[in-house]
C-alpha distance (Angstrom), angle and dihedral (degrees) to the residues before:
residue distance angle dihedral
M1 . . .
G2 3.79 . .
N3 3.86 91.5 .
L4 3.84 90.0 47.9
G5 3.77 91.1 51.2
R6 3.79 92.7 50.4
I7 3.80 91.1 47.4
F8 3.80 89.4 51.4
L9 3.77 93.2 49.7
A10 3.80 91.0 47.4
G11 3.85 87.5 54.3
L12 3.80 90.3 49.8
A13 3.87 91.0 48.5
A14 3.79 89.5 52.9
L15 3.84 97.3 43.6
V16 3.82 107.3 35.8
P17 3.82 97.2 62.9
A18 3.80 92.5 47.6
V19 3.81 95.0 43.6
V20 3.85 93.2 48.4
T21 3.78 92.3 46.3
I22 3.83 92.2 49.0
W23 3.77 91.6 44.8
L24 3.77 92.3 52.0
A25 3.82 92.3 46.5
L26 3.88 91.2 49.7
W27 3.79 91.1 47.1
L28 3.76 91.8 53.2
I29 3.83 91.1 46.7
F30 3.79 95.6 48.2
T31 3.78 92.1 43.2
A32 3.86 90.8 53.0
E33 3.79 91.5 44.6
S34 3.77 96.3 48.5
G35 3.82 93.3 39.7
L36 3.80 98.0 48.8
G37 3.76 102.5 19.6
W38 3.82 91.9 78.2
L39 3.82 88.5 56.5
V40 3.82 90.8 55.1
R41 3.81 91.9 46.2
W42 3.83 88.7 50.0
V43 3.77 91.3 55.3
I44 3.85 100.4 39.5
P45 3.83 130.3 35.2
D46 3.84 116.5 -91.1
E47 3.82 91.7 -116.8
Y48 3.85 90.6 63.7
Y49 3.76 95.2 45.8
M50 3.84 116.3 111.0
P51 3.81 122.5 -158.7
G52 3.73 109.7 -109.4
T53 3.81 94.4 34.9
G54 3.86 88.9 114.0
V55 3.77 92.0 55.7
V56 3.81 91.8 49.8
L57 3.80 89.4 48.4
A58 3.80 90.5 50.3
I59 3.87 91.0 51.5
L60 3.80 91.0 47.9
L61 3.82 91.2 47.5
V62 3.85 92.7 52.6
F63 3.85 89.7 49.5
A64 3.84 90.9 48.3
V65 3.78 90.6 51.9
G66 3.74 90.7 47.6
L67 3.82 91.0 53.2
L68 3.75 93.2 45.2
T69 3.78 93.4 52.9
R70 3.78 87.1 62.3
T71 3.79 89.0 68.5
E72 3.75 119.6 83.9
P73 3.91 98.6 -129.0
I74 3.79 93.5 51.4
R75 3.88 92.6 43.9
Q76 3.79 87.6 52.5
L77 3.83 90.5 47.9
F78 3.88 90.5 51.6
G79 3.82 88.4 46.1
L80 3.76 91.1 53.5
G81 3.84 90.2 49.1
G82 3.77 90.1 49.2
A83 3.83 91.8 49.6
I84 3.81 90.5 52.8
M85 3.81 90.1 48.6
D86 3.81 89.4 50.5
R87 3.82 90.1 58.4
I88 3.78 96.9 55.1
P89 3.84 114.3 89.1
L90 3.76 116.0 -118.8
V91 3.82 90.9 1.5
K92 3.84 90.6 70.4
T93 3.81 89.2 55.3
V94 3.76 94.0 54.1
Y95 3.74 95.4 38.1
G96 3.73 93.9 47.2
A97 3.77 93.5 49.4
F98 3.83 93.1 50.8
R99 3.85 93.2 43.9
D100 3.77 91.7 51.7
L101 3.86 91.2 45.6
M102 3.80 91.9 52.2
Q103 3.77 92.8 46.4
F104 3.77 87.5 51.1
I105 3.84 92.4 51.1
A106 3.86 90.9 44.9
G107 3.72 90.8 52.4
D108 3.79 94.8 -130.9
R109 3.85 105.4 -158.6
K110 3.76 91.5 -145.7
T111 3.80 91.7 61.7
Q112 3.79 92.4 43.5
F113 3.83 89.5 -143.0
N114 3.79 93.6 144.1
K115 3.82 96.7 68.4
V116 3.81 110.7 109.6
V117 3.80 117.8 -157.5
M118 3.73 142.2 172.0
V119 3.79 113.0 -125.8
Q120 3.74 133.1 -154.5
P121 3.87 101.3 -149.6
S122 3.82 92.5 -179.0
P123 3.82 136.9 32.9
D124 3.80 88.5 -98.6
P125 3.85 105.1 102.3
D126 3.81 90.8 -157.6
V127 3.82 93.2 65.6
E128 3.84 116.8 80.4
L129 3.81 134.4 164.2
I130 3.83 128.3 -166.3
G131 3.79 116.5 -117.1
F132 3.80 147.1 155.9
V133 3.83 125.8 -114.5
T134 3.84 107.8 -124.5
R135 3.82 101.0 170.9
E136 3.76 139.1 11.4
D137 3.81 99.2 164.6
F138 3.79 114.4 66.6
S139 3.83 98.0 177.8
G140 3.71 112.7 132.2
L141 3.85 92.8 31.2
P142 3.80 125.2 109.2
D143 3.78 117.2 -85.0
G144 3.77 114.6 -88.4
I145 3.90 95.0 37.5
G146 3.80 111.9 107.5
G147 3.76 124.1 -34.6
E148 3.85 143.2 -147.3
D149 3.87 91.5 -77.6
R150 3.81 96.4 43.9
V151 3.81 137.7 79.6
A152 3.82 130.1 -163.6
V153 3.77 113.2 -123.4
Y154 3.79 126.0 -170.6
M155 3.81 113.2 -140.8
P156 3.84 112.6 -161.0
M157 3.78 119.4 -152.4
S158 3.82 121.6 -126.2
Y159 3.81 119.4 -104.4
Q160 3.78 96.8 0.1
V161 3.78 142.0 69.5
G162 3.73 104.2 -102.4
G163 3.72 145.5 72.8
Y164 3.76 143.0 157.4
T165 3.84 138.2 -113.4
L166 3.85 124.5 -116.6
F167 3.75 123.5 -161.2
L168 3.77 101.7 -151.2
P169 3.81 140.1 174.1
R170 3.82 111.1 -100.5
E171 3.77 91.8 -118.7
R172 3.78 90.3 63.0
V173 3.87 91.4 58.9
R174 3.80 123.6 78.0
P175 3.84 120.3 -172.1
V176 3.80 116.3 -132.9
D177 3.85 130.5 -159.2
I178 3.81 101.1 -117.6
S179 3.78 133.0 112.1
M180 3.75 120.4 -103.4
E181 3.80 91.1 -118.2
D182 3.81 95.4 52.8
A183 3.76 91.4 44.1
M184 3.79 92.3 51.0
R185 3.75 90.8 47.2
M186 3.82 91.0 50.3
A187 3.81 91.2 49.0
L188 3.75 95.9 46.6
T189 3.82 94.3 47.3
A190 3.83 95.5 44.6
G191 3.79 91.9 -107.9
M192 3.82 94.9 -60.5
S193 3.86 102.1 109.0
V194 3.84 103.2 57.1
K195 3.74 124.7 72.6
K196 3.82 129.4 177.6
D197 3.82 92.6 -105.5
D198 3.91 89.6 55.2
L199 3.83 91.0 60.6
G200 3.85 95.5 66.2
């Protein structure tokens, strides 16, 4: 029975990541197709409509928005929209969380979220954790948060969505040469998913 259980778990380990990834990709594709496909069919006759046009339109739309946000008027417009969202109770919590998450994924240089470091959370030099620098400039924040000799480091938890932020002296932080994606994967999988060969 023990061998059968291990074989079953090995099968799950092989199938679940692939199934979840494929399901998420298909969900995004079908959502884009159904959400924007009707717009294409409204503009052109049905006989000229090709399946997948909605997906292509969604990709082009995302690129167009990305280009527009590089211009100052559009950036100010999005900033105004964000300021309005930040004033609405409950909405500001959800909007702020998703905005910060997407800036984290996009690796916005202004937020410095793409800096991977090893952290000594205790005086013991043999104990280190992997983290991501989220802030080095604390100007504009209330007194008592951060300081000139400190950095804010996000520490993700393994195998769950969550984490915590440490405000540490700079000497307790050591930069490492690894991409944000590989470091996040290493942290979230308790260090088991990244090998030296995977880092190129």
